C-alpha positions as CSV (number, residue, x, y, z in Angstrom):
1,M,0.2,0.0,-0.1
2,N,3.1,2.2,0.6
3,N,6.2,3.0,-1.7
4,Y,8.3,2.7,1.6
5,T,9.9,-0.9,2.8
6,P,7.7,-1.5,6.3
7,L,9.5,-3.7,9.1
8,V,6.0,-5.2,9.3
9,Q,3.9,-6.4,7.1
10,S,0.9,-8.9,7.1
11,R,-1.2,-10.2,4.1
12,D,-4.1,-11.2,4.2
13,L,-4.3,-12.4,8.0
14,V,-7.5,-14.8,9.0
15,F,-8.0,-15.9,11.8
16,T,-10.6,-18.1,12.6
17,Y,-12.0,-19.5,16.2
18,H,-13.7,-23.0,16.8
19,A,-15.6,-23.5,19.6
20,G,-15.9,-27.1,20.2
21,G,-18.9,-29.2,20.8
22,S,-19.8,-32.1,23.5
23,L,-21.7,-35.1,23.7
24,F,-24.7,-33.2,23.9
25,R,-24.1,-30.2,22.1
26,R,-23.7,-29.2,18.7
27,A,-20.5,-27.6,17.5
28,K,-21.0,-24.0,16.9
29,E,-20.0,-22.5,13.4
30,P,-16.5,-21.5,12.8
31,F,-16.2,-17.6,14.0
32,R,-13.7,-15.7,12.0
33,A,-12.5,-12.7,13.8
34,V,-9.8,-11.4,11.8
35,N,-10.7,-11.5,7.7
36,G,-8.4,-10.6,5.4
37,V,-6.2,-8.0,7.1
38,S,-2.9,-6.7,5.5
39,L,-0.9,-4.0,7.1
40,E,2.2,-2.1,7.0
41,I,4.3,-0.6,9.8
42,C,7.5,1.3,9.2
43,S,10.4,1.9,11.7
44,G,9.4,5.1,14.0
45,E,6.0,4.8,12.8
46,T,3.5,4.0,15.3
47,L,0.1,3.1,13.3
48,A,-3.1,3.3,15.6
49,L,-5.9,0.5,14.8
50,V,-9.0,1.2,16.2
51,G,-12.8,-0.1,16.3
52,E,-15.4,-1.3,19.1
53,S,-14.6,-4.1,21.3
54,G,-14.9,-7.3,19.6
55,C,-13.6,-5.8,16.1
56,G,-10.4,-8.7,16.6
57,K,-7.9,-5.6,17.3
58,T,-6.3,-7.6,19.9
59,T,-6.5,-10.8,18.1
60,V,-4.6,-8.5,15.1
61,G,-1.5,-7.5,17.9
62,R,-1.0,-11.3,18.7
63,L,-1.0,-12.5,15.2
64,L,1.8,-10.0,14.0
65,L,3.7,-11.0,17.0
66,R,2.9,-14.6,16.2
67,I,1.5,-15.1,19.6
68,V,-1.2,-17.0,17.5
69,E,-0.7,-18.7,14.6
70,P,-3.0,-17.1,11.5
71,S,-5.3,-19.6,10.0
72,W,-4.3,-18.0,6.9
73,G,-2.3,-15.2,5.5
74,Q,1.3,-14.0,6.1
75,V,3.3,-11.9,8.7
76,F,6.9,-10.8,7.9
77,F,9.0,-9.1,10.2
78,D,12.1,-7.1,8.4
79,G,11.7,-9.3,5.0
80,Q,11.4,-12.5,7.5
81,D,8.5,-14.6,6.8
82,L,7.7,-15.3,10.8
83,S,5.8,-18.4,9.5
84,L,8.7,-20.1,8.2
85,L,11.1,-19.7,11.7
86,S,11.4,-22.7,13.8
87,G,11.1,-22.2,17.6
88,P,14.7,-21.2,18.5
89,E,15.0,-18.9,15.1
90,L,11.0,-17.2,16.6
91,G,13.0,-17.2,20.1
92,S,15.8,-15.6,19.0
93,L,13.2,-13.1,17.1
94,R,11.5,-12.3,20.2
95,K,13.4,-9.6,22.0
96,S,13.1,-7.5,18.7
97,M,9.1,-8.0,19.0
98,Q,7.5,-6.7,22.2
99,M,3.8,-6.5,23.5
100,I,2.2,-3.8,26.3
101,F,-0.4,-5.2,27.7
102,Q,-4.2,-3.5,28.5
103,D,-3.8,-4.3,32.3
104,P,-0.2,-3.8,34.0
105,Y,-1.6,-5.6,37.0
106,S,-2.3,-8.7,35.7
107,S,0.2,-8.7,33.3
108,L,2.9,-8.4,36.3
109,N,3.5,-11.3,38.1
110,P,2.9,-10.4,41.8
111,R,5.5,-12.7,43.2
112,F,7.8,-10.9,41.5
113,T,9.7,-7.6,43.1
114,V,10.1,-5.3,40.0
115,F,14.1,-6.1,40.1
116,R,13.6,-9.5,39.1
117,T,10.9,-8.4,36.9
118,L,12.8,-6.2,34.3
119,A,15.9,-9.3,35.2
120,E,14.3,-12.1,33.3
121,P,14.4,-10.7,29.9
122,L,18.0,-9.0,30.2
123,R,19.6,-12.0,31.5
124,L,17.9,-14.2,29.1
125,H,18.2,-12.2,25.7
126,K,21.3,-9.5,26.4
127,R,23.5,-12.2,29.0
128,L,23.4,-9.2,31.5
129,S,24.5,-10.0,35.2
130,G,26.2,-8.2,38.5
131,K,27.2,-5.0,38.6
132,A,25.8,-4.9,34.5
133,L,22.1,-6.3,35.3
134,K,21.8,-3.6,38.5
135,M,23.2,-0.9,36.0
136,K,20.7,-1.5,33.5
137,I,17.6,-1.8,35.6
138,S,18.7,1.4,37.3
139,S,18.3,3.3,33.8
140,L,15.7,1.3,32.8
141,L,13.7,2.6,35.7
142,E,14.9,5.9,34.9
143,T,13.7,5.8,31.9
144,V,10.2,5.3,32.4
145,G,10.1,8.0,34.9
146,L,10.9,5.8,38.2
147,S,13.4,5.9,40.8
148,P,16.1,3.3,41.1
149,E,14.6,2.4,45.0
150,H,11.7,1.0,43.6
151,A,13.6,-2.2,42.3
152,G,12.9,-4.0,45.2
153,R,8.8,-3.3,45.5
154,Y,6.2,-5.7,45.1
155,P,3.3,-4.8,41.9
156,H,0.9,-4.2,44.5
157,E,2.6,-1.5,46.3
158,F,2.5,0.9,43.1
159,S,-0.1,3.0,41.5
160,G,-1.6,1.7,38.4
161,G,0.0,4.5,36.3
162,Q,3.4,2.9,38.2
163,R,2.7,-0.3,37.2
164,Q,2.3,0.4,33.3
165,R,5.6,2.5,33.7
166,I,7.3,-0.7,34.8
167,A,5.3,-2.8,32.1
168,I,6.8,-0.6,29.2
169,A,10.2,-0.6,30.9
170,R,9.8,-4.4,31.2
171,A,9.1,-4.5,27.3
172,I,11.9,-1.7,26.2
173,S,14.3,-3.7,28.0
174,V,15.7,-6.0,25.4
175,N,15.5,-3.0,22.9
176,P,12.5,-4.0,21.0
177,R,12.2,-2.9,17.0
178,F,8.3,-3.3,17.3
179,V,6.2,-3.3,20.2
180,V,2.2,-4.0,20.4
181,A,0.8,-1.3,22.3
182,D,-2.8,-3.1,23.6
183,E,-4.8,-0.4,24.8
184,P,-2.1,0.6,27.1
185,V,-3.9,3.4,29.0
186,S,-8.0,2.8,29.1
187,S,-7.3,1.5,32.3
188,L,-5.3,4.3,33.6
189,D,-7.5,7.6,35.2
190,I,-7.3,10.0,32.8
191,S,-4.7,12.6,34.5
192,I,-2.3,9.6,33.5
193,Q,-3.1,8.9,30.5
194,G,-1.6,11.6,29.1
195,Q,2.1,10.9,30.6
196,I,1.6,7.4,29.7
197,I,1.5,8.7,25.9
198,K,3.9,11.3,26.2
199,L,6.6,8.3,27.7
200,L,5.4,6.2,24.8
201,Q,5.7,8.8,22.4
202,E,9.6,9.8,23.7
203,L,10.7,6.1,23.7
204,K,9.3,5.4,20.2
205,K,11.3,8.7,19.1
206,N,14.2,7.7,21.1
207,L,14.6,3.9,20.4
208,H,13.2,4.5,16.4
209,M,10.6,1.6,17.1
210,A,7.2,0.7,15.3
211,M,4.0,0.9,17.2
212,L,1.2,-0.7,16.5
213,F,-1.2,0.9,19.2
214,I,-4.5,-0.6,20.2
215,S,-7.2,1.6,21.0
216,H,-11.1,2.8,21.1
217,D,-10.6,6.4,21.9
218,L,-10.3,8.0,19.3
219,S,-9.1,11.3,21.5
220,T,-6.1,9.3,22.7
221,V,-5.5,7.7,18.8
222,Y,-4.8,11.5,17.8
223,M,-2.2,12.3,20.3
224,I,0.4,9.1,19.3
225,S,-0.6,8.0,16.0
226,D,0.8,8.7,12.9
227,R,-1.8,6.9,10.7
228,V,-4.7,5.8,11.6
229,A,-6.5,1.9,10.6
230,V,-10.4,1.2,11.4
231,M,-11.1,-1.9,12.0
232,Y,-15.4,-3.7,11.7
233,R,-15.9,-6.8,12.2
234,G,-12.5,-8.6,11.2
235,R,-12.2,-6.4,8.0
236,L,-10.4,-3.5,7.8
237,V,-12.5,-0.2,5.8
238,E,-10.6,2.3,6.4
239,L,-6.6,3.3,6.2
240,A,-5.2,7.0,6.2
241,P,-2.5,9.8,7.6
242,K,-4.1,11.0,10.9
243,D,-5.1,14.3,9.6
244,D,-6.7,13.0,6.8
245,F,-8.8,10.6,8.2
246,Y,-9.8,13.1,11.0
247,S,-10.6,15.8,8.9
248,H,-11.8,13.8,6.0
249,P,-13.3,10.3,7.0
250,L,-14.6,8.4,3.9
251,H,-15.9,5.6,5.6
252,P,-19.3,5.9,7.3
253,Y,-18.2,3.5,10.2
254,S,-15.0,5.8,10.7
255,R,-17.6,8.8,10.8
256,L,-19.5,7.1,13.3
257,L,-16.7,6.6,15.6
258,L,-15.5,10.3,15.2
259,D,-19.1,11.7,15.7
260,S,-19.4,10.0,19.0
261,I,-16.5,11.7,20.4
262,L,-16.9,14.3,23.0
263,D,-16.8,17.6,22.2
264,P,-14.9,19.3,25.0
265,L,-17.0,22.8,24.7
266,T,-20.5,21.0,25.2
267,G,-19.6,17.9,26.4
268,K,-21.7,16.4,23.5
269,T,-21.5,14.1,20.8
270,D,-22.5,14.9,17.2
271,W,-24.6,11.9,15.9
272,S,-26.3,13.8,13.0
273,R,-24.2,13.0,10.4
274,Q,-24.9,9.0,10.3
275,K,-26.9,7.2,12.6
276,P,-27.2,3.6,12.3
277,K,-29.8,2.9,9.9
278,K,-31.2,-0.9,11.4
279,Q,-29.6,-3.4,13.2
280,E,-27.2,-5.6,11.4
281,T,-27.8,-8.2,9.6
282,G,-26.0,-10.8,7.4
283,T,-22.7,-12.7,7.7
284,M,-19.4,-11.6,7.5
285,D,-18.5,-14.0,4.4
286,K,-21.1,-12.2,2.3
287,G,-21.5,-8.2,1.4
288,C,-20.5,-5.2,3.4
289,A,-20.0,-6.0,7.4
290,F,-21.2,-2.4,7.9
291,A,-24.3,-2.9,5.5
292,G,-27.0,-3.5,7.9
293,R,-25.9,0.0,9.6
294,C,-24.8,1.4,6.6
295,G,-27.4,5.2,6.0
296,Y,-25.8,4.8,2.4
297,A,-26.4,1.1,2.0
298,Q,-27.7,-0.1,-1.4
299,E,-28.7,-3.8,-2.8
300,R,-24.8,-4.6,-4.2
301,C,-23.7,-3.6,-0.5
302,F,-25.4,-6.9,0.9
303,K,-24.0,-9.0,-2.1
304,Q,-20.5,-7.9,-2.6
305,S,-17.5,-7.3,-0.1
306,P,-15.6,-4.1,-1.2
307,G,-12.0,-4.0,-1.1
308,L,-10.1,-1.2,0.0
309,V,-9.1,1.4,-2.6
310,E,-6.9,4.5,-2.8
311,T,-9.0,7.5,-3.1
312,A,-6.0,9.8,-2.2
313,P,-2.6,9.1,-1.6
314,G,-2.4,6.8,1.4
315,H,-5.9,6.8,1.9
316,W,-7.5,3.8,1.7
317,V,-11.5,2.6,2.1
318,A,-13.2,-0.1,1.4
319,C,-16.8,1.3,0.8
320,F,-18.6,1.0,-2.7
321,H,-20.3,5.0,-1.9
322,P,-17.7,6.7,0.0
323,V,-19.0,9.9,1.3
324,G,-16.4,12.4,2.9
325,I,-17.3,15.0,5.0
326,E,-15.2,17.6,5.9
327,R,-14.7,17.7,9.5
328,K,-13.4,20.2,12.1
329,I,-10.8,18.3,14.7
330,V,-12.1,19.5,18.3
331,L,-10.2,17.3,20.4
């Protein structure tokens, strides 16, 4: 989709859940959580992946890191097809790909001190020990805004924002080239969210790493993203540079998301442009996934699935009838 060489690239990713049956219950139909997703992310770039809960955002992040195996499709990291890598080869590549989870408390071992939490990846991937290990951990804590004195404490002794800083320190401890941040601020107070976003921006710039920032909060996404990708029911429906997306959204679902942002002056949302027409209908394999809710849907939309089409440089949309609306950015 772009004229640059991406660090991370996916081609037609598909992931299908198979719910098992039993003696007294028939197996459910397979559910396609991710349906043909292709993405590219460059070094030093933050791509935000947005959409409502259950649309497949987190699954895409796990597929890119090969935490889960795709049912179909390929993932490339720096030109290497991850599906061709064996256990040891993939293990050596793990230090270049890290993940920051949504809930910092559940992602940290409550029995481990901060020192042990940070020491494990450094011993495994960097072979550090002794004084060098202690110096590196102290440096990491200072980098994320904590004190070296915190190294001897346990997760329950920290606030939510501090725990997330520890989780970030663990992720960057091995100098990753690619980080998946899965809703890293959604569980934090609003006053703390901005601090964590600023920290992630500084780290991305200093380490020149690529980042997939997963979120449903478009106000937060505007602060950190370079490009925005919108998912709906497992499919990508729009992909654009940040400013183009926020000022000139093309897909009806994108406009619906943007119109739901609270105006900081009035405390209200603007649902006047695109209200849901009716409840969702149809399947994920036939027609446009958003057709049942779209006010512009026509007969073709229920029978054919639109592919991504570039309507402007870097601005892609999967819609048979894209209708752009000029929008003043108020965030």
